Biotite code that builds the C-alpha atoms (Angstrom):
import biotite.structure as struc

atoms = struc.array([
    struc.Atom([0.000, 0.000, 0.000], chain_id="A", res_id=1, res_name="MET", atom_name="CA", element="C"),
    struc.Atom([1.431, 3.440, -0.813], chain_id="A", res_id=2, res_name="PRO", atom_name="CA", element="C"),
    struc.Atom([2.353, 5.724, 2.072], chain_id="A", res_id=3, res_name="VAL", atom_name="CA", element="C"),
    struc.Atom([-0.546, 8.102, 2.736], chain_id="A", res_id=4, res_name="ARG", atom_name="CA", element="C"),
    struc.Atom([0.563, 11.722, 2.388], chain_id="A", res_id=5, res_name="SER", atom_name="CA", element="C"),
    struc.Atom([-0.314, 14.237, 5.071], chain_id="A", res_id=6, res_name="VAL", atom_name="CA", element="C"),
    struc.Atom([-0.752, 18.010, 4.937], chain_id="A", res_id=7, res_name="PRO", atom_name="CA", element="C"),
    struc.Atom([2.365, 19.960, 5.826], chain_id="A", res_id=8, res_name="GLY", atom_name="CA", element="C"),
    struc.Atom([0.725, 21.470, 8.900], chain_id="A", res_id=9, res_name="ALA", atom_name="CA", element="C"),
    struc.Atom([0.245, 17.983, 10.326], chain_id="A", res_id=10, res_name="ALA", atom_name="CA", element="C"),
    struc.Atom([3.840, 16.856, 10.108], chain_id="A", res_id=11, res_name="SER", atom_name="CA", element="C"),
    struc.Atom([6.411, 19.595, 10.621], chain_id="A", res_id=12, res_name="VAL", atom_name="CA", element="C"),
    struc.Atom([9.988, 18.321, 10.787], chain_id="A", res_id=13, res_name="ALA", atom_name="CA", element="C"),
    struc.Atom([12.913, 20.643, 10.156], chain_id="A", res_id=14, res_name="GLU", atom_name="CA", element="C"),
    struc.Atom([16.340, 19.328, 9.028], chain_id="A", res_id=15, res_name="PRO", atom_name="CA", element="C"),
    struc.Atom([19.106, 19.774, 11.598], chain_id="A", res_id=16, res_name="GLN", atom_name="CA", element="C"),
    struc.Atom([22.241, 18.172, 10.220], chain_id="A", res_id=17, res_name="GLY", atom_name="CA", element="C"),
    struc.Atom([21.537, 14.467, 9.840], chain_id="A", res_id=18, res_name="GLY", atom_name="CA", element="C"),
    struc.Atom([18.495, 14.714, 12.097], chain_id="A", res_id=19, res_name="LYS", atom_name="CA", element="C"),
    struc.Atom([14.981, 16.048, 11.737], chain_id="A", res_id=20, res_name="LEU", atom_name="CA", element="C"),
    struc.Atom([13.439, 18.199, 14.458], chain_id="A", res_id=21, res_name="PHE", atom_name="CA", element="C"),
    struc.Atom([9.690, 18.375, 15.106], chain_id="A", res_id=22, res_name="ALA", atom_name="CA", element="C"),
    struc.Atom([8.689, 21.121, 17.570], chain_id="A", res_id=23, res_name="PRO", atom_name="CA", element="C"),
    struc.Atom([5.563, 19.198, 18.586], chain_id="A", res_id=24, res_name="SER", atom_name="CA", element="C"),
    struc.Atom([7.648, 16.154, 19.540], chain_id="A", res_id=25, res_name="ALA", atom_name="CA", element="C"),
    struc.Atom([9.864, 18.341, 21.700], chain_id="A", res_id=26, res_name="ALA", atom_name="CA", element="C"),
    struc.Atom([6.793, 19.784, 23.417], chain_id="A", res_id=27, res_name="ARG", atom_name="CA", element="C"),
    struc.Atom([4.949, 16.561, 24.195], chain_id="A", res_id=28, res_name="ASN", atom_name="CA", element="C"),
    struc.Atom([7.820, 14.150, 24.926], chain_id="A", res_id=29, res_name="ALA", atom_name="CA", element="C"),
    struc.Atom([7.891, 14.920, 28.649], chain_id="A", res_id=30, res_name="GLY", atom_name="CA", element="C"),
    struc.Atom([4.166, 14.392, 29.157], chain_id="A", res_id=31, res_name="ALA", atom_name="CA", element="C"),
    struc.Atom([4.196, 11.132, 27.203], chain_id="A", res_id=32, res_name="ILE", atom_name="CA", element="C"),
    struc.Atom([7.217, 9.881, 29.158], chain_id="A", res_id=33, res_name="CYS", atom_name="CA", element="C"),
    struc.Atom([5.426, 10.715, 32.414], chain_id="A", res_id=34, res_name="ASP", atom_name="CA", element="C"),
    struc.Atom([2.438, 8.674, 31.232], chain_id="A", res_id=35, res_name="LEU", atom_name="CA", element="C"),
    struc.Atom([4.553, 5.707, 30.134], chain_id="A", res_id=36, res_name="LEU", atom_name="CA", element="C"),
    struc.Atom([6.393, 5.722, 33.446], chain_id="A", res_id=37, res_name="ALA", atom_name="CA", element="C"),
    struc.Atom([3.019, 5.114, 35.104], chain_id="A", res_id=38, res_name="GLN", atom_name="CA", element="C"),
    struc.Atom([1.447, 2.579, 32.737], chain_id="A", res_id=39, res_name="VAL", atom_name="CA", element="C"),
    struc.Atom([4.252, 0.727, 30.925], chain_id="A", res_id=40, res_name="ALA", atom_name="CA", element="C"),
    struc.Atom([5.633, -2.635, 32.065], chain_id="A", res_id=41, res_name="PRO", atom_name="CA", element="C"),
    struc.Atom([9.002, -2.253, 33.812], chain_id="A", res_id=42, res_name="PRO", atom_name="CA", element="C"),
    struc.Atom([10.856, -4.485, 31.377], chain_id="A", res_id=43, res_name="GLN", atom_name="CA", element="C"),
    struc.Atom([10.502, -6.370, 28.106], chain_id="A", res_id=44, res_name="GLY", atom_name="CA", element="C"),
    struc.Atom([10.077, -5.435, 24.452], chain_id="A", res_id=45, res_name="ARG", atom_name="CA", element="C"),
    struc.Atom([8.575, -2.134, 23.317], chain_id="A", res_id=46, res_name="ALA", atom_name="CA", element="C"),
    struc.Atom([7.526, -1.244, 19.775], chain_id="A", res_id=47, res_name="LEU", atom_name="CA", element="C"),
    struc.Atom([7.036, 2.354, 18.701], chain_id="A", res_id=48, res_name="GLU", atom_name="CA", element="C"),
    struc.Atom([4.790, 2.675, 15.640], chain_id="A", res_id=49, res_name="ILE", atom_name="CA", element="C"),
    struc.Atom([5.522, 5.626, 13.316], chain_id="A", res_id=50, res_name="ALA", atom_name="CA", element="C"),
    struc.Atom([8.536, 6.895, 15.242], chain_id="A", res_id=51, res_name="SER", atom_name="CA", element="C"),
    struc.Atom([8.806, 10.027, 13.113], chain_id="A", res_id=52, res_name="GLY", atom_name="CA", element="C"),
    struc.Atom([11.978, 12.029, 13.679], chain_id="A", res_id=53, res_name="THR", atom_name="CA", element="C"),
    struc.Atom([13.335, 9.840, 16.495], chain_id="A", res_id=54, res_name="GLY", atom_name="CA", element="C"),
    struc.Atom([13.012, 12.486, 19.205], chain_id="A", res_id=55, res_name="GLN", atom_name="CA", element="C"),
    struc.Atom([10.540, 10.439, 21.211], chain_id="A", res_id=56, res_name="HIS", atom_name="CA", element="C"),
    struc.Atom([12.230, 7.053, 21.276], chain_id="A", res_id=57, res_name="VAL", atom_name="CA", element="C"),
    struc.Atom([15.450, 8.360, 22.815], chain_id="A", res_id=58, res_name="ILE", atom_name="CA", element="C"),
    struc.Atom([13.389, 9.959, 25.604], chain_id="A", res_id=59, res_name="GLU", atom_name="CA", element="C"),
    struc.Atom([11.418, 6.748, 26.152], chain_id="A", res_id=60, res_name="TYR", atom_name="CA", element="C"),
    struc.Atom([14.576, 4.640, 26.246], chain_id="A", res_id=61, res_name="ALA", atom_name="CA", element="C"),
    struc.Atom([16.257, 6.944, 28.769], chain_id="A", res_id=62, res_name="ALA", atom_name="CA", element="C"),
    struc.Atom([13.176, 7.097, 31.008], chain_id="A", res_id=63, res_name="ARG", atom_name="CA", element="C"),
    struc.Atom([12.332, 3.376, 30.757], chain_id="A", res_id=64, res_name="LEU", atom_name="CA", element="C"),
    struc.Atom([15.684, 1.567, 30.587], chain_id="A", res_id=65, res_name="PRO", atom_name="CA", element="C"),
    struc.Atom([14.171, -1.844, 31.367], chain_id="A", res_id=66, res_name="GLY", atom_name="CA", element="C"),
    struc.Atom([12.462, -1.882, 27.975], chain_id="A", res_id=67, res_name="LEU", atom_name="CA", element="C"),
    struc.Atom([14.237, -2.599, 24.687], chain_id="A", res_id=68, res_name="THR", atom_name="CA", element="C"),
    struc.Atom([12.801, -0.169, 22.159], chain_id="A", res_id=69, res_name="TRP", atom_name="CA", element="C"),
    struc.Atom([12.175, -0.940, 18.492], chain_id="A", res_id=70, res_name="GLN", atom_name="CA", element="C"),
    struc.Atom([11.461, 2.240, 16.505], chain_id="A", res_id=71, res_name="PRO", atom_name="CA", element="C"),
    struc.Atom([9.668, 1.924, 13.164], chain_id="A", res_id=72, res_name="THR", atom_name="CA", element="C"),
    struc.Atom([8.955, 4.294, 10.301], chain_id="A", res_id=73, res_name="GLU", atom_name="CA", element="C"),
    struc.Atom([7.811, 3.937, 6.689], chain_id="A", res_id=74, res_name="VAL", atom_name="CA", element="C"),
    struc.Atom([9.890, 6.875, 5.463], chain_id="A", res_id=75, res_name="ASP", atom_name="CA", element="C"),
    struc.Atom([13.611, 6.265, 4.831], chain_id="A", res_id=76, res_name="ALA", atom_name="CA", element="C"),
    struc.Atom([14.588, 9.871, 5.580], chain_id="A", res_id=77, res_name="THR", atom_name="CA", element="C"),
    struc.Atom([12.942, 9.628, 8.974], chain_id="A", res_id=78, res_name="ARG", atom_name="CA", element="C"),
    struc.Atom([14.560, 6.260, 9.671], chain_id="A", res_id=79, res_name="ARG", atom_name="CA", element="C"),
    struc.Atom([17.916, 7.950, 9.062], chain_id="A", res_id=80, res_name="ALA", atom_name="CA", element="C"),
    struc.Atom([16.934, 10.688, 11.505], chain_id="A", res_id=81, res_name="SER", atom_name="CA", element="C"),
    struc.Atom([15.903, 8.115, 14.113], chain_id="A", res_id=82, res_name="ILE", atom_name="CA", element="C"),
    struc.Atom([19.262, 6.390, 13.764], chain_id="A", res_id=83, res_name="GLN", atom_name="CA", element="C"),
    struc.Atom([21.093, 9.712, 14.096], chain_id="A", res_id=84, res_name="ALA", atom_name="CA", element="C"),
    struc.Atom([19.259, 10.501, 17.345], chain_id="A", res_id=85, res_name="TYR", atom_name="CA", element="C"),
    struc.Atom([19.918, 6.977, 18.653], chain_id="A", res_id=86, res_name="ALA", atom_name="CA", element="C"),
    struc.Atom([23.612, 7.187, 17.764], chain_id="A", res_id=87, res_name="ASP", atom_name="CA", element="C"),
    struc.Atom([23.899, 10.531, 19.522], chain_id="A", res_id=88, res_name="GLU", atom_name="CA", element="C"),
    struc.Atom([22.074, 9.262, 22.615], chain_id="A", res_id=89, res_name="ALA", atom_name="CA", element="C"),
    struc.Atom([24.262, 6.158, 22.802], chain_id="A", res_id=90, res_name="GLY", atom_name="CA", element="C"),
    struc.Atom([21.668, 4.180, 24.743], chain_id="A", res_id=91, res_name="LEU", atom_name="CA", element="C"),
    struc.Atom([21.969, 0.372, 24.695], chain_id="A", res_id=92, res_name="PRO", atom_name="CA", element="C"),
    struc.Atom([18.217, -0.289, 24.651], chain_id="A", res_id=93, res_name="ASN", atom_name="CA", element="C"),
    struc.Atom([17.316, 1.210, 21.239], chain_id="A", res_id=94, res_name="ILE", atom_name="CA", element="C"),
    struc.Atom([17.340, -1.142, 18.241], chain_id="A", res_id=95, res_name="ALA", atom_name="CA", element="C"),
    struc.Atom([18.036, 0.068, 14.716], chain_id="A", res_id=96, res_name="ALA", atom_name="CA", element="C"),
    struc.Atom([14.856, 1.488, 13.135], chain_id="A", res_id=97, res_name="PRO", atom_name="CA", element="C"),
    struc.Atom([12.977, -0.765, 10.748], chain_id="A", res_id=98, res_name="ILE", atom_name="CA", element="C"),
    struc.Atom([10.562, -0.086, 7.898], chain_id="A", res_id=99, res_name="ALA", atom_name="CA", element="C"),
    struc.Atom([7.002, -0.832, 9.005], chain_id="A", res_id=100, res_name="LEU", atom_name="CA", element="C"),
    struc.Atom([3.669, 0.242, 7.547], chain_id="A", res_id=101, res_name="ASP", atom_name="CA", element="C"),
    struc.Atom([1.399, -0.396, 10.500], chain_id="A", res_id=102, res_name="ALA", atom_name="CA", element="C"),
    struc.Atom([-1.731, 0.218, 8.401], chain_id="A", res_id=103, res_name="THR", atom_name="CA", element="C"),
    struc.Atom([-0.987, -2.844, 6.253], chain_id="A", res_id=104, res_name="ALA", atom_name="CA", element="C"),
    struc.Atom([-2.290, -6.264, 7.330], chain_id="A", res_id=105, res_name="PRO", atom_name="CA", element="C"),
    struc.Atom([0.066, -9.009, 8.445], chain_id="A", res_id=106, res_name="GLY", atom_name="CA", element="C"),
    struc.Atom([2.895, -7.182, 10.206], chain_id="A", res_id=107, res_name="TRP", atom_name="CA", element="C"),
    struc.Atom([2.013, -8.647, 13.598], chain_id="A", res_id=108, res_name="CYS", atom_name="CA", element="C"),
    struc.Atom([3.637, -11.968, 12.637], chain_id="A", res_id=109, res_name="ALA", atom_name="CA", element="C"),
    struc.Atom([7.103, -10.415, 12.561], chain_id="A", res_id=110, res_name="ASP", atom_name="CA", element="C"),
    struc.Atom([6.540, -8.342, 15.707], chain_id="A", res_id=111, res_name="GLN", atom_name="CA", element="C"),
    struc.Atom([4.849, -10.856, 18.004], chain_id="A", res_id=112, res_name="ALA", atom_name="CA", element="C"),
    struc.Atom([5.476, -10.862, 21.742], chain_id="A", res_id=113, res_name="GLY", atom_name="CA", element="C"),
    struc.Atom([5.610, -7.125, 22.408], chain_id="A", res_id=114, res_name="GLN", atom_name="CA", element="C"),
    struc.Atom([5.154, -6.045, 26.024], chain_id="A", res_id=115, res_name="ASP", atom_name="CA", element="C"),
    struc.Atom([4.363, -2.462, 25.040], chain_id="A", res_id=116, res_name="LEU", atom_name="CA", element="C"),
    struc.Atom([3.278, -0.765, 21.817], chain_id="A", res_id=117, res_name="ILE", atom_name="CA", element="C"),
    struc.Atom([3.209, 3.028, 21.592], chain_id="A", res_id=118, res_name="VAL", atom_name="CA", element="C"),
    struc.Atom([1.438, 5.051, 18.889], chain_id="A", res_id=119, res_name="LEU", atom_name="CA", element="C"),
    struc.Atom([1.668, 8.847, 18.929], chain_id="A", res_id=120, res_name="VAL", atom_name="CA", element="C"),
    struc.Atom([-0.184, 11.283, 16.679], chain_id="A", res_id=121, res_name="ASN", atom_name="CA", element="C"),
    struc.Atom([-1.101, 8.989, 13.802], chain_id="A", res_id=122, res_name="LEU", atom_name="CA", element="C"),
    struc.Atom([-4.761, 7.936, 14.012], chain_id="A", res_id=123, res_name="LEU", atom_name="CA", element="C"),
    struc.Atom([-6.049, 11.316, 12.813], chain_id="A", res_id=124, res_name="HIS", atom_name="CA", element="C"),
    struc.Atom([-3.779, 11.120, 9.751], chain_id="A", res_id=125, res_name="LEU", atom_name="CA", element="C"),
    struc.Atom([-5.084, 7.778, 8.456], chain_id="A", res_id=126, res_name="ILE", atom_name="CA", element="C"),
    struc.Atom([-8.468, 6.444, 7.373], chain_id="A", res_id=127, res_name="SER", atom_name="CA", element="C"),
    struc.Atom([-10.899, 4.523, 9.555], chain_id="A", res_id=128, res_name="GLU", atom_name="CA", element="C"),
    struc.Atom([-10.142, 1.245, 7.791], chain_id="A", res_id=129, res_name="SER", atom_name="CA", element="C"),
    struc.Atom([-6.389, 1.808, 8.195], chain_id="A", res_id=130, res_name="GLU", atom_name="CA", element="C"),
    struc.Atom([-6.853, 2.667, 11.863], chain_id="A", res_id=131, res_name="ALA", atom_name="CA", element="C"),
    struc.Atom([-8.859, -0.495, 12.494], chain_id="A", res_id=132, res_name="ARG", atom_name="CA", element="C"),
    struc.Atom([-6.251, -2.628, 10.720], chain_id="A", res_id=133, res_name="THR", atom_name="CA", element="C"),
    struc.Atom([-3.484, -1.013, 12.768], chain_id="A", res_id=134, res_name="LEU", atom_name="CA", element="C"),
    struc.Atom([-5.324, -1.717, 16.018], chain_id="A", res_id=135, res_name="ILE", atom_name="CA", element="C"),
    struc.Atom([-6.036, -5.340, 15.058], chain_id="A", res_id=136, res_name="GLN", atom_name="CA", element="C"),
    struc.Atom([-2.397, -5.933, 14.128], chain_id="A", res_id=137, res_name="GLU", atom_name="CA", element="C"),
    struc.Atom([-1.122, -4.242, 17.291], chain_id="A", res_id=138, res_name="ALA", atom_name="CA", element="C"),
    struc.Atom([-3.426, -6.363, 19.438], chain_id="A", res_id=139, res_name="ALA", atom_name="CA", element="C"),
    struc.Atom([-2.152, -9.513, 17.747], chain_id="A", res_id=140, res_name="ALA", atom_name="CA", element="C"),
    struc.Atom([1.477, -8.401, 18.216], chain_id="A", res_id=141, res_name="ALA", atom_name="CA", element="C"),
    struc.Atom([1.111, -7.908, 21.967], chain_id="A", res_id=142, res_name="LEU", atom_name="CA", element="C"),
    struc.Atom([2.179, -10.559, 24.442], chain_id="A", res_id=143, res_name="ALA", atom_name="CA", element="C"),
    struc.Atom([-0.399, -11.573, 27.050], chain_id="A", res_id=144, res_name="SER", atom_name="CA", element="C"),
    struc.Atom([-0.540, -8.759, 29.580], chain_id="A", res_id=145, res_name="GLY", atom_name="CA", element="C"),
    struc.Atom([1.077, -6.374, 27.097], chain_id="A", res_id=146, res_name="GLY", atom_name="CA", element="C"),
    struc.Atom([-0.154, -2.796, 26.831], chain_id="A", res_id=147, res_name="ARG", atom_name="CA", element="C"),
    struc.Atom([-1.024, -0.560, 23.892], chain_id="A", res_id=148, res_name="PHE", atom_name="CA", element="C"),
    struc.Atom([-0.824, 3.212, 24.408], chain_id="A", res_id=149, res_name="VAL", atom_name="CA", element="C"),
    struc.Atom([-2.427, 5.513, 21.817], chain_id="A", res_id=150, res_name="ILE", atom_name="CA", element="C"),
    struc.Atom([-1.822, 9.252, 22.162], chain_id="A", res_id=151, res_name="TYR", atom_name="CA", element="C"),
    struc.Atom([-3.184, 12.081, 20.064], chain_id="A", res_id=152, res_name="GLY", atom_name="CA", element="C"),
    struc.Atom([-6.119, 14.366, 19.327], chain_id="A", res_id=153, res_name="PRO", atom_name="CA", element="C"),
    struc.Atom([-9.608, 12.860, 19.386], chain_id="A", res_id=154, res_name="PHE", atom_name="CA", element="C"),
    struc.Atom([-13.219, 13.811, 19.043], chain_id="A", res_id=155, res_name="MET", atom_name="CA", element="C"),
    struc.Atom([-14.935, 13.466, 22.407], chain_id="A", res_id=156, res_name="ARG", atom_name="CA", element="C"),
    struc.Atom([-18.379, 11.953, 22.124], chain_id="A", res_id=157, res_name="GLY", atom_name="CA", element="C"),
    struc.Atom([-18.457, 12.925, 18.457], chain_id="A", res_id=158, res_name="GLY", atom_name="CA", element="C"),
    struc.Atom([-17.501, 16.551, 19.115], chain_id="A", res_id=159, res_name="ASN", atom_name="CA", element="C"),
    struc.Atom([-14.372, 18.577, 18.405], chain_id="A", res_id=160, res_name="LEU", atom_name="CA", element="C"),
    struc.Atom([-13.691, 20.322, 21.686], chain_id="A", res_id=161, res_name="ILE", atom_name="CA", element="C"),
    struc.Atom([-11.762, 23.452, 20.702], chain_id="A", res_id=162, res_name="SER", atom_name="CA", element="C"),
    struc.Atom([-11.376, 25.936, 17.854], chain_id="A", res_id=163, res_name="GLU", atom_name="CA", element="C"),
    struc.Atom([-7.850, 24.613, 17.306], chain_id="A", res_id=164, res_name="GLY", atom_name="CA", element="C"),
    struc.Atom([-9.152, 21.066, 16.960], chain_id="A", res_id=165, res_name="ASP", atom_name="CA", element="C"),
    struc.Atom([-11.871, 22.139, 14.554], chain_id="A", res_id=166, res_name="ARG", atom_name="CA", element="C"),
    struc.Atom([-9.358, 24.003, 12.387], chain_id="A", res_id=167, res_name="ALA", atom_name="CA", element="C"),
    struc.Atom([-6.828, 21.156, 12.393], chain_id="A", res_id=168, res_name="PHE", atom_name="CA", element="C"),
    struc.Atom([-9.480, 18.543, 11.604], chain_id="A", res_id=169, res_name="HIS", atom_name="CA", element="C"),
    struc.Atom([-10.722, 20.712, 8.711], chain_id="A", res_id=170, res_name="ALA", atom_name="CA", element="C"),
    struc.Atom([-7.182, 21.037, 7.342], chain_id="A", res_id=171, res_name="THR", atom_name="CA", element="C"),
    struc.Atom([-6.603, 17.293, 7.479], chain_id="A", res_id=172, res_name="ILE", atom_name="CA", element="C"),
    struc.Atom([-9.924, 16.310, 5.911], chain_id="A", res_id=173, res_name="THR", atom_name="CA", element="C"),
    struc.Atom([-9.566, 18.948, 3.166], chain_id="A", res_id=174, res_name="ALA", atom_name="CA", element="C"),
    struc.Atom([-6.293, 17.272, 2.201], chain_id="A", res_id=175, res_name="HIS", atom_name="CA", element="C"),
    struc.Atom([-7.791, 13.755, 2.394], chain_id="A", res_id=176, res_name="ASP", atom_name="CA", element="C"),
    struc.Atom([-11.486, 13.267, 3.242], chain_id="A", res_id=177, res_name="PRO", atom_name="CA", element="C"),
    struc.Atom([-10.854, 9.723, 4.506], chain_id="A", res_id=178, res_name="GLU", atom_name="CA", element="C"),
    struc.Atom([-8.673, 11.012, 7.350], chain_id="A", res_id=179, res_name="THR", atom_name="CA", element="C"),
    struc.Atom([-9.409, 13.236, 10.332], chain_id="A", res_id=180, res_name="GLY", atom_name="CA", element="C"),
    struc.Atom([-10.019, 13.013, 14.053], chain_id="A", res_id=181, res_name="TYR", atom_name="CA", element="C"),
    struc.Atom([-11.401, 9.708, 15.338], chain_id="A", res_id=182, res_name="LYS", atom_name="CA", element="C"),
    struc.Atom([-13.997, 9.581, 18.107], chain_id="A", res_id=183, res_name="ASP", atom_name="CA", element="C"),
    struc.Atom([-12.655, 8.390, 21.449], chain_id="A", res_id=184, res_name="ASP", atom_name="CA", element="C"),
    struc.Atom([-15.578, 6.061, 22.146], chain_id="A", res_id=185, res_name="ALA", atom_name="CA", element="C"),
    struc.Atom([-15.361, 4.546, 18.673], chain_id="A", res_id=186, res_name="GLU", atom_name="CA", element="C"),
    struc.Atom([-11.631, 3.860, 19.011], chain_id="A", res_id=187, res_name="VAL", atom_name="CA", element="C"),
    struc.Atom([-12.279, 2.213, 22.368], chain_id="A", res_id=188, res_name="ILE", atom_name="CA", element="C"),
    struc.Atom([-14.808, -0.055, 20.641], chain_id="A", res_id=189, res_name="ARG", atom_name="CA", element="C"),
    struc.Atom([-12.195, -0.941, 17.999], chain_id="A", res_id=190, res_name="TRP", atom_name="CA", element="C"),
    struc.Atom([-9.715, -1.806, 20.749], chain_id="A", res_id=191, res_name="LEU", atom_name="CA", element="C"),
    struc.Atom([-12.270, -4.008, 22.479], chain_id="A", res_id=192, res_name="GLN", atom_name="CA", element="C"),
    struc.Atom([-13.242, -5.678, 19.203], chain_id="A", res_id=193, res_name="ALA", atom_name="CA", element="C"),
    struc.Atom([-9.563, -6.539, 18.744], chain_id="A", res_id=194, res_name="ALA", atom_name="CA", element="C"),
    struc.Atom([-9.568, -8.315, 22.107], chain_id="A", res_id=195, res_name="GLY", atom_name="CA", element="C"),
    struc.Atom([-8.034, -5.580, 24.237], chain_id="A", res_id=196, res_name="LEU", atom_name="CA", element="C"),
    struc.Atom([-9.356, -4.218, 27.520], chain_id="A", res_id=197, res_name="GLU", atom_name="CA", element="C"),
    struc.Atom([-9.343, -0.486, 28.254], chain_id="A", res_id=198, res_name="LEU", atom_name="CA", element="C"),
    struc.Atom([-7.183, 0.209, 31.309], chain_id="A", res_id=199, res_name="VAL", atom_name="CA", element="C"),
    struc.Atom([-7.629, 3.971, 31.464], chain_id="A", res_id=200, res_name="GLN", atom_name="CA", element="C"),
    struc.Atom([-8.277, 7.122, 29.492], chain_id="A", res_id=201, res_name="THR", atom_name="CA", element="C"),
    struc.Atom([-5.934, 9.967, 30.357], chain_id="A", res_id=202, res_name="VAL", atom_name="CA", element="C"),
    struc.Atom([-6.409, 13.642, 29.542], chain_id="A", res_id=203, res_name="ASP", atom_name="CA", element="C"),
    struc.Atom([-3.128, 15.024, 28.214], chain_id="A", res_id=204, res_name="MET", atom_name="CA", element="C"),
    struc.Atom([-1.867, 18.569, 27.573], chain_id="A", res_id=205, res_name="PRO", atom_name="CA", element="C"),
    struc.Atom([-3.067, 20.588, 24.560], chain_id="A", res_id=206, res_name="ALA", atom_name="CA", element="C"),
    struc.Atom([-6.442, 18.777, 24.441], chain_id="A", res_id=207, res_name="ASN", atom_name="CA", element="C"),
    struc.Atom([-4.827, 15.454, 23.602], chain_id="A", res_id=208, res_name="ASN", atom_name="CA", element="C"),
    struc.Atom([-5.916, 12.110, 24.988], chain_id="A", res_id=209, res_name="LEU", atom_name="CA", element="C"),
    struc.Atom([-4.169, 8.844, 25.790], chain_id="A", res_id=210, res_name="ALA", atom_name="CA", element="C"),
    struc.Atom([-5.968, 5.500, 25.580], chain_id="A", res_id=211, res_name="LEU", atom_name="CA", element="C"),
    struc.Atom([-4.234, 2.729, 27.511], chain_id="A", res_id=212, res_name="VAL", atom_name="CA", element="C"),
    struc.Atom([-5.384, -0.806, 26.751], chain_id="A", res_id=213, res_name="SER", atom_name="CA", element="C"),
    struc.Atom([-4.135, -4.252, 27.683], chain_id="A", res_id=214, res_name="GLU", atom_name="CA", element="C"),
    struc.Atom([-4.164, -7.736, 26.203], chain_id="A", res_id=215, res_name="LYS", atom_name="CA", element="C"),
    struc.Atom([-5.741, -10.026, 28.795], chain_id="A", res_id=216, res_name="PRO", atom_name="CA", element="C"),
    struc.Atom([-3.725, -12.877, 30.279], chain_id="A", res_id=217, res_name="VAL", atom_name="CA", element="C"),
    struc.Atom([-5.501, -16.180, 29.494], chain_id="A", res_id=218, res_name="PRO", atom_name="CA", element="C"),
    struc.Atom([-7.069, -17.800, 32.512], chain_id="A", res_id=219, res_name="GLU", atom_name="CA", element="C"),
    struc.Atom([-5.517, -21.129, 33.463], chain_id="A", res_id=220, res_name="LEU", atom_name="CA", element="C"),
    struc.Atom([-7.779, -23.880, 34.687], chain_id="A", res_id=221, res_name="PHE", atom_name="CA", element="C"),
    struc.Atom([-6.460, -26.795, 36.722], chain_id="A", res_id=222, res_name="SER", atom_name="CA", element="C"),
])
């Protein structure tokens, strides 16, 4: 499947030497790290979907050293940026970035057994069908007891809650009518349909939301 393009306003990343710099990633990294410190497993394997510039994964790896982080990105230029950030950080728990289109079916087979999957600021940039495929694949890739954290802007009960959200949603849908903000309750239903249980919904800065879900541990009967 071809990579879906996004409007420039939705994905700002400025070149800085061999790295890309996204101001939004710099702004929200601390809040996301604080959340992960509360909800992530203390150790194991962690997969970041759509790692972007690489600014986030180095922060996650430093804050959560018990997890081995696998960044992913469809775009080769961004994979190079991720590697540049990882090389600069010099942390032992960041794997080399890999190419992964998380909206395509079947990727869970190569990424099975994840203890944590993190998705930041992507659902509003893809279609409903792509979002549902991503969630189904992520659920299948999780180990029992593994957690899936989705962060980003959402509709709340079908409503856009600020002028900024309404303007951003309009920009995105004007570029591609199949994309745009997803409703929080609907995404929760998609998570549940994929076999995940909602652990908590967390209000985040700048009107963002985090949905934390978990893959149930099978009950053992004697």
